[in-house]
Backbone atoms as SQL, in Angstrom:
CREATE TABLE atoms (id INTEGER PRIMARY KEY, chain TEXT, resi INTEGER, resn TEXT, atom TEXT, x REAL, y REAL, z REAL);
INSERT INTO atoms VALUES
  (1, 'A', 1, 'UNK', 'N', -56.411, -0.224, -95.074),
  (2, 'A', 1, 'UNK', 'CA', -55.365, 0.785, -95.068),
  (3, 'A', 1, 'UNK', 'C', -54.036, 0.127, -95.465),
  (4, 'A', 2, 'UNK', 'N', -53.300, 0.788, -96.332),
  (5, 'A', 2, 'UNK', 'CA', -51.978, 0.316, -96.735),
  (6, 'A', 2, 'UNK', 'C', -50.999, 0.545, -95.583),
  (7, 'A', 3, 'UNK', 'N', -50.454, -0.540, -95.037),
  (8, 'A', 3, 'UNK', 'CA', -49.585, -0.410, -93.862),
  (9, 'A', 3, 'UNK', 'C', -48.304, 0.347, -94.167),
  (10, 'A', 4, 'UNK', 'N', -47.781, 0.254, -95.393),
  (11, 'A', 4, 'UNK', 'CA', -46.565, 1.004, -95.735),
  (12, 'A', 4, 'UNK', 'C', -46.801, 2.506, -95.642),
  (13, 'A', 5, 'UNK', 'N', -47.953, 2.971, -96.123),
  (14, 'A', 5, 'UNK', 'CA', -48.282, 4.396, -96.033),
  (15, 'A', 5, 'UNK', 'C', -48.444, 4.793, -94.568),
  (16, 'A', 6, 'UNK', 'N', -49.085, 3.945, -93.783),
  (17, 'A', 6, 'UNK', 'CA', -49.266, 4.213, -92.356),
  (18, 'A', 6, 'UNK', 'C', -47.918, 4.416, -91.672),
  (19, 'A', 7, 'UNK', 'N', -46.976, 3.521, -91.901),
  (20, 'A', 7, 'UNK', 'CA', -45.660, 3.632, -91.270),
  (21, 'A', 7, 'UNK', 'C', -44.880, 4.827, -91.800),
  (22, 'A', 8, 'UNK', 'N', -45.015, 5.125, -93.088),
  (23, 'A', 8, 'UNK', 'CA', -44.340, 6.298, -93.650),
  (24, 'A', 8, 'UNK', 'C', -44.849, 7.573, -92.982),
  (25, 'A', 9, 'UNK', 'N', -46.143, 7.640, -92.725),
  (26, 'A', 9, 'UNK', 'CA', -46.708, 8.804, -92.051),
  (27, 'A', 9, 'UNK', 'C', -46.177, 8.946, -90.627),
  (28, 'A', 10, 'UNK', 'N', -45.781, 7.856, -90.026),
  (29, 'A', 10, 'UNK', 'CA', -45.202, 7.890, -88.684),
  (30, 'A', 10, 'UNK', 'C', -43.694, 8.141, -88.711),
  (31, 'A', 11, 'UNK', 'N', -43.109, 8.156, -89.899),
  (32, 'A', 11, 'UNK', 'CA', -41.669, 8.381, -90.019),
  (33, 'A', 11, 'UNK', 'C', -40.852, 7.113, -89.985),
  (34, 'A', 12, 'UNK', 'N', -41.476, 5.966, -90.186),
  (35, 'A', 12, 'UNK', 'CA', -40.791, 4.681, -90.177),
  (36, 'A', 12, 'UNK', 'C', -40.726, 4.107, -91.572),
  (37, 'A', 13, 'UNK', 'N', -39.712, 3.305, -91.796),
  (38, 'A', 13, 'UNK', 'CA', -39.619, 2.535, -93.024),
  (39, 'A', 13, 'UNK', 'C', -39.680, 1.069, -92.639),
  (40, 'A', 14, 'UNK', 'N', -40.517, 0.322, -93.315),
  (41, 'A', 14, 'UNK', 'CA', -40.637, -1.100, -93.064),
  (42, 'A', 14, 'UNK', 'C', -39.803, -1.813, -94.118),
  (43, 'A', 15, 'UNK', 'N', -38.975, -2.742, -93.652),
  (44, 'A', 15, 'UNK', 'CA', -38.102, -3.453, -94.580),
  (45, 'A', 15, 'UNK', 'C', -37.936, -4.895, -94.132),
  (46, 'A', 16, 'UNK', 'N', -37.728, -5.769, -95.102),
  (47, 'A', 16, 'UNK', 'CA', -37.404, -7.155, -94.771),
  (48, 'A', 16, 'UNK', 'C', -35.908, -7.413, -94.941),
  (49, 'A', 17, 'UNK', 'N', -35.133, -6.345, -95.091),
  (50, 'A', 17, 'UNK', 'CA', -33.682, -6.442, -95.228),
  (51, 'A', 17, 'UNK', 'C', -33.062, -6.512, -93.835),
  (52, 'A', 18, 'UNK', 'N', -32.634, -7.717, -93.431),
  (53, 'A', 18, 'UNK', 'CA', -32.092, -7.855, -92.081),
  (54, 'A', 18, 'UNK', 'C', -30.665, -7.323, -91.946),
  (55, 'A', 19, 'UNK', 'N', -30.085, -6.789, -93.006),
  (56, 'A', 19, 'UNK', 'CA', -28.764, -6.171, -92.939),
  (57, 'A', 19, 'UNK', 'C', -28.853, -4.648, -93.045),
  (58, 'A', 20, 'UNK', 'N', -30.037, -4.117, -92.915),
  (59, 'A', 20, 'UNK', 'CA', -30.285, -2.699, -93.125),
  (60, 'A', 20, 'UNK', 'C', -29.449, -1.799, -92.216),
  (61, 'A', 21, 'UNK', 'N', -29.272, -2.187, -90.961),
  (62, 'A', 21, 'UNK', 'CA', -28.556, -1.341, -90.003),
  (63, 'A', 21, 'UNK', 'C', -27.095, -1.746, -89.799),
  (64, 'A', 22, 'UNK', 'N', -26.604, -2.674, -90.586),
  (65, 'A', 22, 'UNK', 'CA', -25.214, -3.131, -90.423),
  (66, 'A', 22, 'UNK', 'C', -24.219, -1.987, -90.540),
  (67, 'A', 23, 'UNK', 'N', -24.414, -1.111, -91.496),
  (68, 'A', 23, 'UNK', 'CA', -23.487, 0.000, -91.682),
  (69, 'A', 23, 'UNK', 'C', -23.570, 0.987, -90.513),
  (70, 'A', 24, 'UNK', 'N', -24.795, 1.282, -90.068),
  (71, 'A', 24, 'UNK', 'CA', -24.978, 2.232, -88.974),
  (72, 'A', 24, 'UNK', 'C', -24.308, 1.751, -87.689),
  (73, 'A', 25, 'UNK', 'N', -24.369, 0.448, -87.432),
  (74, 'A', 25, 'UNK', 'CA', -23.783, -0.114, -86.216),
  (75, 'A', 25, 'UNK', 'C', -22.369, -0.652, -86.432),
  (76, 'A', 26, 'UNK', 'N', -21.806, -0.449, -87.631),
  (77, 'A', 26, 'UNK', 'CA', -20.468, -0.964, -87.956),
  (78, 'A', 26, 'UNK', 'C', -20.369, -2.464, -87.699),
  (79, 'A', 27, 'UNK', 'N', -21.305, -3.205, -88.222),
  (80, 'A', 27, 'UNK', 'CA', -21.332, -4.646, -87.993),
  (81, 'A', 27, 'UNK', 'C', -20.490, -5.339, -89.060),
  (82, 'A', 28, 'UNK', 'N', -19.366, -5.882, -88.621),
  (83, 'A', 28, 'UNK', 'CA', -18.446, -6.586, -89.509),
  (84, 'A', 28, 'UNK', 'C', -18.923, -8.024, -89.719),
  (85, 'A', 29, 'UNK', 'N', -18.247, -8.712, -90.620),
  (86, 'A', 29, 'UNK', 'CA', -18.576, -10.123, -90.850),
  (87, 'A', 29, 'UNK', 'C', -18.340, -10.937, -89.582),
  (88, 'A', 30, 'UNK', 'N', -17.253, -10.627, -88.855),
  (89, 'A', 30, 'UNK', 'CA', -16.970, -11.321, -87.595),
  (90, 'A', 30, 'UNK', 'C', -18.112, -11.116, -86.600),
  (91, 'A', 31, 'UNK', 'N', -18.585, -9.880, -86.476),
  (92, 'A', 31, 'UNK', 'CA', -19.676, -9.579, -85.555),
  (93, 'A', 31, 'UNK', 'C', -20.954, -10.308, -85.973),
  (94, 'A', 32, 'UNK', 'N', -21.219, -10.370, -87.276),
  (95, 'A', 32, 'UNK', 'CA', -22.408, -11.081, -87.757),
  (96, 'A', 32, 'UNK', 'C', -22.361, -12.550, -87.363),
  (97, 'A', 33, 'UNK', 'N', -21.181, -13.151, -87.489),
  (98, 'A', 33, 'UNK', 'CA', -21.037, -14.563, -87.123),
  (99, 'A', 33, 'UNK', 'C', -21.244, -14.758, -85.622),
  (100, 'A', 34, 'UNK', 'N', -20.699, -13.837, -84.819),
  (101, 'A', 34, 'UNK', 'CA', -20.880, -13.924, -83.372),
  (102, 'A', 34, 'UNK', 'C', -22.334, -13.670, -82.984),
  (103, 'A', 35, 'UNK', 'N', -23.011, -12.791, -83.727),
  (104, 'A', 35, 'UNK', 'CA', -24.432, -12.535, -83.473),
  (105, 'A', 35, 'UNK', 'C', -25.250, -13.798, -83.714),
  (106, 'A', 36, 'UNK', 'N', -24.919, -14.518, -84.774),
  (107, 'A', 36, 'UNK', 'CA', -25.612, -15.781, -85.031),
  (108, 'A', 36, 'UNK', 'C', -25.412, -16.750, -83.871),
  (109, 'A', 37, 'UNK', 'N', -24.173, -16.819, -83.378),
  (110, 'A', 37, 'UNK', 'CA', -23.879, -17.708, -82.260),
  (111, 'A', 37, 'UNK', 'C', -24.594, -17.245, -80.986),
  (112, 'A', 38, 'UNK', 'N', -24.588, -15.937, -80.736),
  (113, 'A', 38, 'UNK', 'CA', -25.258, -15.400, -79.548),
  (114, 'A', 38, 'UNK', 'C', -26.758, -15.691, -79.602),
  (115, 'A', 39, 'UNK', 'N', -27.336, -15.577, -80.778),
  (116, 'A', 39, 'UNK', 'CA', -28.761, -15.893, -80.953),
  (117, 'A', 39, 'UNK', 'C', -29.016, -17.354, -80.572),
  (118, 'A', 40, 'UNK', 'N', -28.183, -18.228, -81.103),
  (119, 'A', 40, 'UNK', 'CA', -28.319, -19.659, -80.834),
  (120, 'A', 40, 'UNK', 'C', -28.164, -19.938, -79.337),
  (121, 'A', 41, 'UNK', 'N', -27.128, -19.347, -78.728),
  (122, 'A', 41, 'UNK', 'CA', -26.872, -19.569, -77.306),
  (123, 'A', 41, 'UNK', 'C', -28.015, -19.048, -76.429),
  (124, 'A', 42, 'UNK', 'N', -28.532, -17.867, -76.772),
  (125, 'A', 42, 'UNK', 'CA', -29.629, -17.309, -75.970),
  (126, 'A', 42, 'UNK', 'C', -30.892, -18.148, -76.115),
  (127, 'A', 43, 'UNK', 'N', -31.114, -18.691, -77.285),
  (128, 'A', 43, 'UNK', 'CA', -32.290, -19.529, -77.509),
  (129, 'A', 43, 'UNK', 'C', -32.201, -20.838, -76.728),
  (130, 'A', 44, 'UNK', 'N', -30.991, -21.358, -76.571),
  (131, 'A', 44, 'UNK', 'CA', -30.793, -22.597, -75.813),
  (132, 'A', 44, 'UNK', 'C', -31.034, -22.392, -74.324),
  (133, 'A', 45, 'UNK', 'N', -30.698, -21.187, -73.818),
  (134, 'A', 45, 'UNK', 'CA', -30.969, -20.863, -72.429),
  (135, 'A', 45, 'UNK', 'C', -30.062, -21.535, -71.419),
  (136, 'A', 46, 'UNK', 'N', -28.821, -21.823, -71.801),
  (137, 'A', 46, 'UNK', 'CA', -27.888, -22.468, -70.871),
  (138, 'A', 46, 'UNK', 'C', -27.060, -21.422, -70.132),
  (139, 'A', 47, 'UNK', 'N', -26.872, -21.644, -68.834),
  (140, 'A', 47, 'UNK', 'CA', -26.141, -20.693, -67.995),
  (141, 'A', 47, 'UNK', 'C', -24.711, -20.472, -68.490),
  (142, 'A', 48, 'UNK', 'N', -24.104, -21.476, -69.076),
  (143, 'A', 48, 'UNK', 'CA', -22.728, -21.365, -69.557),
  (144, 'A', 48, 'UNK', 'C', -22.584, -20.331, -70.681),
  (145, 'A', 49, 'UNK', 'N', -23.686, -19.944, -71.302),
  (146, 'A', 49, 'UNK', 'CA', -23.654, -18.984, -72.406),
  (147, 'A', 49, 'UNK', 'C', -23.484, -17.547, -71.933),
  (148, 'A', 50, 'UNK', 'N', -23.743, -17.279, -70.656),
  (149, 'A', 50, 'UNK', 'CA', -23.673, -15.906, -70.143),
  (150, 'A', 50, 'UNK', 'C', -22.283, -15.308, -70.383),
  (151, 'A', 51, 'UNK', 'N', -21.240, -16.024, -69.996),
  (152, 'A', 51, 'UNK', 'CA', -19.881, -15.499, -70.150),
  (153, 'A', 51, 'UNK', 'C', -19.518, -15.286, -71.614),
  (154, 'A', 52, 'UNK', 'N', -19.962, -16.167, -72.464),
  (155, 'A', 52, 'UNK', 'CA', -19.669, -16.030, -73.896),
  (156, 'A', 52, 'UNK', 'C', -20.303, -14.769, -74.458),
  (157, 'A', 53, 'UNK', 'N', -21.565, -14.553, -74.153),
  (158, 'A', 53, 'UNK', 'CA', -22.248, -13.366, -74.678),
  (159, 'A', 53, 'UNK', 'C', -21.686, -12.100, -74.040),
  (160, 'A', 54, 'UNK', 'N', -21.309, -12.154, -72.771),
  (161, 'A', 54, 'UNK', 'CA', -20.664, -11.001, -72.145),
  (162, 'A', 54, 'UNK', 'C', -19.342, -10.676, -72.834),
  (163, 'A', 55, 'UNK', 'N', -18.628, -11.691, -73.267),
  (164, 'A', 55, 'UNK', 'CA', -17.383, -11.489, -74.004),
  (165, 'A', 55, 'UNK', 'C', -17.665, -10.776, -75.333),
  (166, 'A', 56, 'UNK', 'N', -18.732, -11.188, -75.994),
  (167, 'A', 56, 'UNK', 'CA', -19.112, -10.543, -77.255),
  (168, 'A', 56, 'UNK', 'C', -19.451, -9.074, -77.028),
  (169, 'A', 57, 'UNK', 'N', -20.109, -8.775, -75.915),
  (170, 'A', 57, 'UNK', 'CA', -20.456, -7.384, -75.596),
  (171, 'A', 57, 'UNK', 'C', -19.195, -6.556, -75.406),
  (172, 'A', 58, 'UNK', 'N', -18.192, -7.118, -74.756),
  (173, 'A', 58, 'UNK', 'CA', -16.926, -6.401, -74.574),
  (174, 'A', 58, 'UNK', 'C', -16.206, -6.189, -75.904),
  (175, 'A', 59, 'UNK', 'N', -16.289, -7.172, -76.794),
  (176, 'A', 59, 'UNK', 'CA', -15.662, -7.043, -78.111),
  (177, 'A', 59, 'UNK', 'C', -16.352, -5.994, -78.984),
  (178, 'A', 60, 'UNK', 'N', -17.681, -5.938, -78.885),
  (179, 'A', 60, 'UNK', 'CA', -18.482, -5.043, -79.723),
  (180, 'A', 60, 'UNK', 'C', -19.481, -4.263, -78.865),
  (181, 'A', 61, 'UNK', 'N', -19.004, -3.346, -78.035),
  (182, 'A', 61, 'UNK', 'CA', -19.898, -2.649, -77.097),
  (183, 'A', 61, 'UNK', 'C', -20.933, -1.739, -77.755),
  (184, 'A', 62, 'UNK', 'N', -20.723, -1.358, -78.995),
  (185, 'A', 62, 'UNK', 'CA', -21.661, -0.437, -79.658),
  (186, 'A', 62, 'UNK', 'C', -22.730, -1.161, -80.470),
  (187, 'A', 63, 'UNK', 'N', -22.693, -2.472, -80.455),
  (188, 'A', 63, 'UNK', 'CA', -23.708, -3.247, -81.171),
  (189, 'A', 63, 'UNK', 'C', -24.732, -3.727, -80.143),
  (190, 'A', 64, 'UNK', 'N', -25.929, -3.144, -80.147),
  (191, 'A', 64, 'UNK', 'CA', -26.916, -3.443, -79.102),
  (192, 'A', 64, 'UNK', 'C', -27.489, -4.859, -79.158),
  (193, 'A', 65, 'UNK', 'N', -27.340, -5.531, -80.264),
  (194, 'A', 65, 'UNK', 'CA', -27.923, -6.858, -80.430),
  (195, 'A', 65, 'UNK', 'C', -27.431, -7.840, -79.368),
  (196, 'A', 66, 'UNK', 'N', -26.140, -7.743, -79.025),
  (197, 'A', 66, 'UNK', 'CA', -25.584, -8.672, -78.045),
  (198, 'A', 66, 'UNK', 'C', -26.226, -8.481, -76.674),
  (199, 'A', 67, 'UNK', 'N', -26.491, -7.234, -76.303),
  (200, 'A', 67, 'UNK', 'CA', -27.144, -6.962, -75.021),
  (201, 'A', 67, 'UNK', 'C', -28.571, -7.517, -75.031),
  (202, 'A', 68, 'UNK', 'N', -29.209, -7.440, -76.161),
  (203, 'A', 68, 'UNK', 'CA', -30.546, -8.008, -76.292),
  (204, 'A', 68, 'UNK', 'C', -30.504, -9.521, -76.092),
  (205, 'A', 69, 'UNK', 'N', -29.526, -10.177, -76.728),
  (206, 'A', 69, 'UNK', 'CA', -29.405, -11.631, -76.571),
  (207, 'A', 69, 'UNK', 'C', -29.117, -12.002, -75.125),
  (208, 'A', 70, 'UNK', 'N', -28.311, -11.201, -74.439),
  (209, 'A', 70, 'UNK', 'CA', -28.025, -11.465, -73.035),
  (210, 'A', 70, 'UNK', 'C', -29.294, -11.309, -72.198),
  (211, 'A', 71, 'UNK', 'N', -30.089, -10.296, -72.502),
  (212, 'A', 71, 'UNK', 'CA', -31.358, -10.113, -71.802),
  (213, 'A', 71, 'UNK', 'C', -32.299, -11.289, -72.014),
  (214, 'A', 72, 'UNK', 'N', -32.351, -11.782, -73.236),
  (215, 'A', 72, 'UNK', 'CA', -33.172, -12.957, -73.539),
  (216, 'A', 72, 'UNK', 'C', -32.679, -14.150, -72.729),
  (217, 'A', 73, 'UNK', 'N', -31.368, -14.319, -72.681),
  (218, 'A', 73, 'UNK', 'CA', -30.789, -15.430, -71.936),
  (219, 'A', 73, 'UNK', 'C', -31.111, -15.321, -70.448),
  (220, 'A', 74, 'UNK', 'N', -30.941, -14.123, -69.864),
  (221, 'A', 74, 'UNK', 'CA', -31.275, -13.945, -68.446),
  (222, 'A', 74, 'UNK', 'C', -32.745, -14.256, -68.185),
  (223, 'A', 75, 'UNK', 'N', -33.597, -13.864, -69.091),
  (224, 'A', 75, 'UNK', 'CA', -35.017, -14.150, -68.927),
  (225, 'A', 75, 'UNK', 'C', -35.256, -15.656, -68.921),
  (226, 'A', 76, 'UNK', 'N', -34.606, -16.343, -69.833),
  (227, 'A', 76, 'UNK', 'CA', -34.760, -17.798, -69.887),
  (228, 'A', 76, 'UNK', 'C', -34.198, -18.461, -68.643),
  (229, 'A', 77, 'UNK', 'N', -33.178, -17.869, -68.066),
  (230, 'A', 77, 'UNK', 'CA', -32.567, -18.429, -66.861),
  (231, 'A', 77, 'UNK', 'C', -33.277, -17.973, -65.587),
  (232, 'A', 78, 'UNK', 'N', -34.297, -17.145, -65.756),
  (233, 'A', 78, 'UNK', 'CA', -35.054, -16.595, -64.623),
  (234, 'A', 78, 'UNK', 'C', -34.161, -15.797, -63.687),
  (235, 'A', 79, 'UNK', 'N', -33.171, -15.102, -64.272),
  (236, 'A', 79, 'UNK', 'CA', -32.295, -14.233, -63.487),
  (237, 'A', 79, 'UNK', 'C', -32.316, -12.831, -64.072),
  (238, 'A', 80, 'UNK', 'N', -33.469, -12.437, -64.560),
  (239, 'A', 80, 'UNK', 'CA', -33.569, -11.149, -65.240),
  (240, 'A', 80, 'UNK', 'C', -33.424, -9.966, -64.292),
  (241, 'A', 81, 'UNK', 'N', -33.279, -10.229, -62.986),
  (242, 'A', 81, 'UNK', 'CA', -33.103, -9.132, -62.043),
  (243, 'A', 81, 'UNK', 'C', -31.692, -8.561, -62.121),
  (244, 'A', 82, 'UNK', 'N', -30.740, -9.284, -62.729),
  (245, 'A', 82, 'UNK', 'CA', -29.393, -8.767, -62.884),
  (246, 'A', 82, 'UNK', 'C', -29.423, -7.686, -63.953),
  (247, 'A', 83, 'UNK', 'N', -28.880, -6.508, -63.656),
  (248, 'A', 83, 'UNK', 'CA', -28.911, -5.423, -64.652),
  (249, 'A', 83, 'UNK', 'C', -28.042, -5.734, -65.863),
  (250, 'A', 84, 'UNK', 'N', -28.530, -5.368, -67.016),
  (251, 'A', 84, 'UNK', 'CA', -27.775, -5.521, -68.258),
  (252, 'A', 84, 'UNK', 'C', -27.177, -4.175, -68.590),
  (253, 'A', 85, 'UNK', 'N', -25.858, -4.070, -68.557),
  (254, 'A', 85, 'UNK', 'CA', -25.183, -2.797, -68.800),
  (255, 'A', 85, 'UNK', 'C', -24.951, -2.576, -70.270);
């Protein structure tokens, strides 16, 4: 089965364009750079990164990626019981 047809039938579009939703989420160049940093910080799993990523969330509250990175970080820190707002 052709997976593209399968996803189209479900109403999804499959793309390898990682900038596809930038316009929808109003992701500026500054936000993209901070997203790269948040990704790196969450992957490292250091407790000191929590405040930095929380700052990014306050700067760009409508960009869900930062909340995802914070969730990843909490999971790595084994403190995932703290709610992510």
